[in-house]
C-alpha positions as a Markdown table, in Angstrom:
| # | Residue | x | y | z |
|---|---|---|---|---|
| 1 | Met | -123.2 | -69.7 | -111.7 |
| 2 | Thr | -123.0 | -68.0 | -108.4 |
| 3 | Ala | -123.1 | -64.1 | -108.4 |
| 4 | Val | -121.0 | -62.7 | -105.7 |
| 5 | Pro | -122.1 | -59.4 | -104.0 |
| 6 | Val | -120.1 | -56.2 | -104.5 |
| 7 | Leu | -119.1 | -53.8 | -101.9 |
| 8 | Pro | -118.4 | -49.9 | -102.5 |
| 9 | Ala | -115.4 | -49.6 | -100.5 |
| 10 | Asn | -114.8 | -46.1 | -101.5 |
| 11 | Gly | -115.4 | -46.9 | -105.0 |
| 12 | Ala | -113.5 | -49.8 | -105.3 |
| 13 | Asn | -116.5 | -52.2 | -106.1 |
| 14 | Met | -115.0 | -55.0 | -104.5 |
| 15 | Pro | -116.5 | -58.7 | -104.9 |
| 16 | Ala | -117.2 | -59.5 | -101.1 |
| 17 | Leu | -116.1 | -63.3 | -101.5 |
| 18 | Gly | -112.5 | -64.0 | -103.0 |
| 19 | Leu | -109.7 | -66.2 | -103.1 |
| 20 | Gly | -106.8 | -66.0 | -100.9 |
| 21 | Thr | -103.7 | -67.6 | -102.1 |
| 22 | Ser | -101.3 | -67.2 | -99.1 |
| 23 | Arg | -98.7 | -70.7 | -99.2 |
| 24 | Met | -99.9 | -71.6 | -102.4 |
| 25 | Arg | -97.0 | -72.0 | -105.0 |
| 26 | Gly | -96.2 | -73.3 | -108.3 |
| 27 | Ala | -98.7 | -75.3 | -110.2 |
| 28 | Glu | -101.5 | -75.6 | -107.6 |
| 29 | Cys | -102.1 | -72.1 | -107.1 |
| 30 | Ala | -102.3 | -71.3 | -111.2 |
| 31 | Lys | -104.6 | -74.2 | -111.0 |
| 32 | Ala | -106.4 | -72.9 | -107.8 |
| 33 | Val | -106.9 | -69.5 | -109.4 |
| 34 | Glu | -108.3 | -70.7 | -112.6 |
| 35 | Thr | -110.8 | -73.5 | -111.0 |
| 36 | Ala | -112.0 | -70.3 | -108.8 |
| 37 | Leu | -112.6 | -68.3 | -111.4 |
| 38 | Ser | -114.4 | -70.8 | -113.3 |
| 39 | Val | -116.6 | -71.5 | -110.3 |
| 40 | Gly | -118.0 | -67.8 | -110.1 |
| 41 | Phe | -115.1 | -66.1 | -107.9 |
| 42 | Arg | -114.2 | -62.6 | -109.4 |
| 43 | His | -111.7 | -61.5 | -106.5 |
| 44 | Ile | -108.3 | -63.1 | -106.2 |
| 45 | Asp | -105.6 | -61.9 | -103.6 |
| 46 | Thr | -101.9 | -62.1 | -104.0 |
| 47 | Ala | -99.0 | -60.7 | -102.4 |
| 48 | Asp | -95.2 | -59.5 | -102.9 |
| 49 | Met | -94.4 | -61.7 | -99.4 |
| 50 | Tyr | -96.5 | -65.0 | -100.9 |
| 51 | Gly | -94.0 | -65.5 | -103.8 |
| 52 | Asn | -96.9 | -66.5 | -106.2 |
| 53 | Glu | -97.6 | -63.3 | -108.4 |
| 54 | Val | -96.2 | -65.0 | -111.5 |
| 55 | Glu | -98.8 | -68.2 | -110.8 |
| 56 | Val | -101.6 | -65.6 | -110.0 |
| 57 | Gly | -101.1 | -63.9 | -113.2 |
| 58 | Glu | -101.1 | -67.5 | -115.0 |
| 59 | Gly | -104.2 | -68.7 | -113.4 |
| 60 | Val | -106.2 | -65.4 | -114.4 |
| 61 | Arg | -105.0 | -65.5 | -117.8 |
| 62 | Ala | -105.9 | -69.0 | -118.2 |
| 63 | Ser | -109.5 | -68.3 | -117.0 |
| 64 | Gly | -110.0 | -66.4 | -120.4 |
| 65 | Leu | -111.9 | -63.7 | -118.5 |
| 66 | Lys | -111.7 | -60.2 | -119.6 |
| 67 | Arg | -109.4 | -58.5 | -117.5 |
| 68 | Gly | -112.1 | -56.0 | -116.3 |
| 69 | Asp | -113.9 | -58.9 | -115.1 |
| 70 | Val | -111.3 | -60.0 | -112.2 |
| 71 | Phe | -110.6 | -57.8 | -109.1 |
| 72 | Val | -106.5 | -58.8 | -108.4 |
| 73 | Thr | -105.5 | -57.3 | -105.0 |
| 74 | Thr | -101.4 | -57.6 | -104.4 |
| 75 | Lys | -99.5 | -56.2 | -101.2 |
| 76 | Val | -96.2 | -54.4 | -100.5 |
| 77 | Leu | -93.7 | -56.0 | -98.4 |
| 78 | Pro | -93.3 | -54.0 | -94.9 |
| 79 | Ala | -89.8 | -53.5 | -95.9 |
| 80 | Asn | -90.7 | -51.6 | -99.1 |
| 81 | Ile | -93.3 | -49.0 | -98.3 |
| 82 | Gly | -90.8 | -46.1 | -98.3 |
| 83 | Glu | -91.0 | -43.6 | -100.9 |
| 84 | Gly | -89.4 | -44.8 | -104.2 |
| 85 | Asp | -89.5 | -48.5 | -102.8 |
| 86 | Leu | -92.9 | -48.8 | -103.0 |
| 87 | Gln | -93.7 | -47.5 | -106.4 |
| 88 | Arg | -90.9 | -50.0 | -107.7 |
| 89 | Ser | -92.4 | -52.6 | -105.8 |
| 90 | Ala | -95.8 | -52.0 | -107.3 |
| 91 | Gln | -94.3 | -52.0 | -110.8 |
| 92 | Ala | -92.1 | -55.4 | -109.9 |
| 93 | Ser | -95.6 | -56.8 | -108.8 |
| 94 | Leu | -97.2 | -55.8 | -112.0 |
| 95 | Gly | -94.4 | -57.5 | -113.9 |
| 96 | Arg | -95.0 | -60.5 | -112.1 |
| 97 | Leu | -98.0 | -60.9 | -112.6 |
| 98 | Gly | -98.2 | -59.9 | -116.1 |
| 99 | Leu | -100.8 | -57.4 | -115.7 |
| 100 | Asp | -101.2 | -53.7 | -116.4 |
| 101 | Tyr | -102.6 | -52.6 | -113.1 |
| 102 | Val | -104.1 | -54.1 | -109.8 |
| 103 | Asp | -107.5 | -53.3 | -108.5 |
| 104 | Leu | -106.3 | -52.8 | -105.2 |
| 105 | Leu | -102.7 | -52.5 | -103.8 |
| 106 | Leu | -102.1 | -52.4 | -100.0 |
| 107 | Ile | -99.4 | -51.7 | -97.6 |
| 108 | His | -99.0 | -55.4 | -96.3 |
| 109 | Trp | -97.8 | -54.5 | -93.0 |
| 110 | Pro | -97.3 | -51.1 | -90.9 |
| 111 | Asn | -93.4 | -50.7 | -90.5 |
| 112 | Ser | -92.5 | -48.5 | -87.6 |
| 113 | Gly | -89.1 | -47.7 | -89.3 |
| 114 | Ile | -91.0 | -45.8 | -92.1 |
| 115 | Pro | -93.3 | -42.7 | -91.5 |
| 116 | Leu | -96.9 | -43.6 | -92.3 |
| 117 | Ala | -97.0 | -40.4 | -93.9 |
| 118 | Gln | -94.3 | -41.2 | -96.5 |
| 119 | Ser | -95.9 | -44.5 | -97.1 |
| 120 | Ile | -99.5 | -43.1 | -97.8 |
| 121 | Arg | -97.7 | -40.3 | -100.0 |
| 122 | Ala | -95.8 | -43.2 | -102.0 |
| 123 | Leu | -99.2 | -45.3 | -102.0 |
| 124 | Cys | -101.2 | -42.6 | -103.6 |
| 125 | Asp | -98.4 | -42.0 | -105.8 |
| 126 | Ala | -98.8 | -45.5 | -107.2 |
| 127 | Lys | -102.3 | -45.1 | -107.8 |
| 128 | Lys | -101.7 | -42.0 | -109.5 |
| 129 | Arg | -99.4 | -43.6 | -111.8 |
| 130 | Gly | -102.0 | -46.5 | -112.9 |
| 131 | Phe | -100.3 | -48.8 | -111.1 |
| 132 | Ala | -103.4 | -49.2 | -109.3 |
| 133 | Lys | -107.2 | -48.7 | -109.7 |
| 134 | Asn | -107.3 | -48.3 | -105.6 |
| 135 | Ile | -105.1 | -48.4 | -102.7 |
| 136 | Gly | -105.7 | -49.9 | -99.0 |
| 137 | Val | -103.6 | -51.2 | -96.0 |
| 138 | Ala | -103.5 | -54.5 | -93.9 |
| 139 | Asn | -103.0 | -55.5 | -90.4 |
| 140 | Phe | -103.3 | -51.7 | -89.2 |
| 141 | Thr | -105.0 | -50.4 | -86.1 |
| 142 | Met | -107.7 | -47.9 | -85.5 |
| 143 | Gly | -105.5 | -45.8 | -84.9 |
| 144 | Met | -103.3 | -46.3 | -88.0 |
| 145 | Leu | -106.4 | -46.7 | -89.7 |
| 146 | Arg | -107.8 | -43.1 | -89.1 |
| 147 | Asp | -104.1 | -41.8 | -89.5 |
| 148 | Ala | -104.1 | -43.6 | -93.1 |
| 149 | Val | -107.5 | -41.9 | -94.1 |
| 150 | Arg | -106.7 | -38.8 | -93.1 |
| 151 | Leu | -103.1 | -38.7 | -94.9 |
| 152 | Ala | -104.8 | -40.2 | -98.1 |
| 153 | Gly | -107.3 | -37.4 | -97.9 |
| 154 | Glu | -104.7 | -35.0 | -98.0 |
| 155 | His | -103.4 | -36.5 | -101.5 |
| 156 | Gly | -106.9 | -36.8 | -102.5 |
| 157 | Glu | -107.2 | -40.5 | -102.5 |
| 158 | Lys | -109.0 | -42.8 | -100.4 |
| 159 | Ile | -108.4 | -46.0 | -98.3 |
| 160 | Ala | -110.5 | -48.5 | -100.2 |
| 161 | Cys | -109.9 | -51.2 | -97.2 |
| 162 | Asn | -108.0 | -52.9 | -94.5 |
| 163 | Gln | -107.4 | -56.3 | -94.7 |
| 164 | Cys | -107.0 | -58.1 | -91.1 |
| 165 | Glu | -107.7 | -61.6 | -89.3 |
| 166 | Tyr | -111.0 | -62.2 | -88.5 |
| 167 | His | -113.3 | -65.1 | -87.7 |
| 168 | Pro | -115.9 | -66.0 | -84.9 |
| 169 | Arg | -113.0 | -66.5 | -82.4 |
| 170 | Leu | -111.9 | -63.0 | -82.7 |
| 171 | Asp | -113.6 | -59.8 | -81.9 |
| 172 | Gln | -113.1 | -57.0 | -84.3 |
| 173 | Arg | -116.0 | -54.9 | -83.5 |
| 174 | Lys | -114.0 | -51.9 | -82.6 |
| 175 | Leu | -112.0 | -51.9 | -85.8 |
| 176 | Leu | -115.0 | -52.8 | -87.7 |
| 177 | Asp | -116.7 | -49.5 | -86.5 |
| 178 | Val | -114.0 | -47.5 | -87.5 |
| 179 | Cys | -113.7 | -49.2 | -91.0 |
| 180 | Arg | -117.3 | -48.5 | -91.6 |
| 181 | Glu | -116.9 | -44.5 | -90.2 |
| 182 | His | -114.8 | -44.0 | -93.2 |
| 183 | Gly | -116.4 | -46.2 | -95.8 |
| 184 | Val | -113.2 | -48.6 | -95.8 |
| 185 | Ala | -114.2 | -52.3 | -96.7 |
| 186 | Phe | -113.2 | -54.8 | -93.7 |
| 187 | Val | -111.5 | -57.8 | -95.5 |
| 188 | Ser | -111.0 | -60.5 | -93.7 |
| 189 | Tyr | -108.3 | -63.5 | -93.9 |
| 190 | Tyr | -108.4 | -66.5 | -92.4 |
| 191 | Pro | -112.2 | -66.0 | -92.3 |
| 192 | Leu | -112.2 | -69.8 | -91.4 |
| 193 | Ala | -109.7 | -69.7 | -88.6 |
| 194 | Gln | -108.1 | -72.3 | -90.4 |
| 195 | Met | -110.9 | -74.7 | -89.6 |
| 196 | Arg | -109.7 | -75.1 | -85.8 |
| 197 | Tyr | -113.4 | -74.3 | -84.8 |
| 198 | Ile | -114.9 | -76.4 | -87.4 |
| 199 | Asp | -116.3 | -78.6 | -84.5 |
| 200 | Asp | -117.8 | -76.0 | -82.4 |
| 201 | Pro | -121.1 | -77.0 | -81.0 |
| 202 | Val | -122.8 | -73.7 | -82.1 |
| 203 | Leu | -121.4 | -74.1 | -85.8 |
| 204 | Ala | -122.7 | -77.4 | -86.0 |
| 205 | Arg | -126.2 | -76.7 | -85.0 |
| 206 | Ile | -126.4 | -73.6 | -87.0 |
| 207 | Ala | -125.0 | -75.8 | -90.0 |
| 208 | Lys | -127.5 | -78.4 | -89.4 |
| 209 | Ala | -130.4 | -76.2 | -89.4 |
| 210 | His | -129.8 | -74.7 | -92.6 |
| 211 | Gly | -128.4 | -78.0 | -94.3 |
| 212 | Arg | -125.1 | -76.3 | -94.3 |
| 213 | Thr | -121.4 | -77.2 | -93.5 |
| 214 | Pro | -119.8 | -75.1 | -90.7 |
| 215 | Ala | -117.6 | -73.4 | -93.1 |
| 216 | Gln | -120.2 | -72.1 | -94.9 |
| 217 | Val | -121.9 | -70.9 | -91.9 |
| 218 | Met | -118.9 | -69.2 | -90.9 |
| 219 | Leu | -118.6 | -67.3 | -94.4 |
| 220 | Arg | -122.0 | -66.4 | -94.3 |
| 221 | Trp | -121.2 | -64.8 | -91.0 |
| 222 | His | -118.8 | -62.7 | -92.7 |
| 223 | Met | -121.1 | -61.7 | -95.6 |
| 224 | Gln | -123.8 | -60.7 | -93.4 |
| 225 | Gln | -122.0 | -58.2 | -91.8 |
| 226 | Pro | -122.0 | -54.9 | -93.3 |
| 227 | Gly | -118.9 | -53.6 | -95.1 |
| 228 | Val | -117.0 | -57.3 | -94.7 |
| 229 | Ala | -115.3 | -59.3 | -97.4 |
| 230 | Ala | -113.6 | -62.2 | -96.7 |
| 231 | Ile | -110.9 | -64.2 | -98.6 |
| 232 | Pro | -110.7 | -67.7 | -97.9 |
| 233 | Lys | -108.1 | -69.8 | -99.0 |
| 234 | Ser | -108.8 | -73.2 | -101.0 |
| 235 | Ala | -107.2 | -75.2 | -103.9 |
| 236 | Ser | -109.6 | -77.6 | -104.4 |
| 237 | Arg | -112.6 | -77.6 | -107.0 |
| 238 | Ala | -115.0 | -79.1 | -104.0 |
| 239 | His | -113.9 | -76.5 | -101.4 |
| 240 | Leu | -114.1 | -73.9 | -103.8 |
| 241 | Leu | -117.6 | -74.7 | -104.6 |
| 242 | Glu | -118.6 | -75.1 | -101.1 |
| 243 | Asn | -117.2 | -71.8 | -100.1 |
| 244 | Ile | -119.0 | -69.7 | -103.0 |
| 245 | Ser | -122.5 | -71.5 | -102.2 |
| 246 | Ile | -123.4 | -69.8 | -99.6 |
| 247 | Phe | -125.6 | -66.7 | -101.1 |
| 248 | Asp | -128.8 | -68.6 | -101.1 |
| 249 | Phe | -129.5 | -68.7 | -97.7 |
| 250 | Ala | -129.3 | -66.3 | -94.8 |
| 251 | Leu | -128.6 | -66.7 | -91.1 |
| 252 | Ala | -131.1 | -65.4 | -88.2 |
| 253 | Asp | -130.1 | -62.3 | -86.1 |
| 254 | Ala | -130.1 | -64.8 | -83.2 |
| 255 | Glu | -127.7 | -67.3 | -85.3 |
| 256 | Met | -125.5 | -64.3 | -86.2 |
| 257 | Ala | -125.3 | -63.2 | -82.5 |
| 258 | Ala | -124.4 | -66.9 | -81.4 |
| 259 | Ile | -121.7 | -67.2 | -83.7 |
| 260 | Ser | -120.4 | -63.7 | -82.8 |
| 261 | Ala | -120.7 | -64.6 | -79.3 |
| 262 | Leu | -117.9 | -67.1 | -79.8 |
| 263 | Ala | -115.3 | -64.5 | -79.4 |
| 264 | Arg | -112.5 | -65.5 | -76.7 |
| 265 | Pro | -109.3 | -63.3 | -75.8 |
| 266 | Gly | -106.5 | -64.6 | -77.0 |
| 267 | Ser | -107.4 | -66.1 | -80.4 |
| 268 | Arg | -105.7 | -64.0 | -82.4 |
| 269 | Met | -103.5 | -66.3 | -84.8 |
| 270 | Val | -101.2 | -64.0 | -87.1 |
| 271 | Ser | -99.3 | -61.8 | -84.6 |
| 272 | Pro | -95.8 | -61.7 | -85.9 |
| 273 | Ala | -92.9 | -59.4 | -83.9 |
| 274 | Phe | -92.9 | -57.0 | -86.4 |
| 275 | Gly | -96.7 | -56.5 | -86.1 |
| 276 | Pro | -98.1 | -53.5 | -84.4 |
| 277 | Val | -99.4 | -53.5 | -80.9 |
| 278 | Trp | -103.1 | -54.7 | -81.5 |
| 279 | Asp | -106.1 | -52.9 | -80.0 |
| 280 | Asp | -107.6 | -56.0 | -78.6 |
């Protein structure tokens, strides 16, 4: 079985490759989680926003693995990141998941209507209460991430990750530099860009040279970047096996650079009206 590398991430020890469950529902979600764990995944990502925490918990239990062998992430809705609301939301997530704690609790999106200092204080308190082993953020800009790191430090805690959209078409070098400066893992969602660029000739050429698929090449590109994790979504056993079978080959420096050079302005796929003003 494939052994997935682990990122230290300010002590979080996060498996670098995980299963994203956004838009998965019902029995399909529970089965995907169980199957992912059976083929070697050990990091499962969910959120209150996804409406599938119950099924994710079912899949974790159905796997038969010990609780300590599965790294579970969930996230708090932006409307619930105020003092008191965040802690109640985290506790409710644990109830739906059927778990005593999550390995990583994230603020899903920043909320300009709630002071960040209040949100980070509440997040740190949720960790101190034992709801989460580690805490982090998602969809934070460079300035927001710096502030979150500073504010968490004031409460004796560390931010483990910033989960953001990242794929070969989206240049995130500046944000990556800030993450690395503070020991924060960059967790890539939409790491395959929903397969929109799977036919790119550069990816096709590199994939052919290694006897791999373009999707495997994209995921390998993520894995070879220091401090980067990725959480591709897949419900089928075949695709889960494809996604995890990326640790027995390596991309050359020139190939890594060629993939990074695919970045284009305007390639961000997730930018809701309530989201921040992005750095790019």
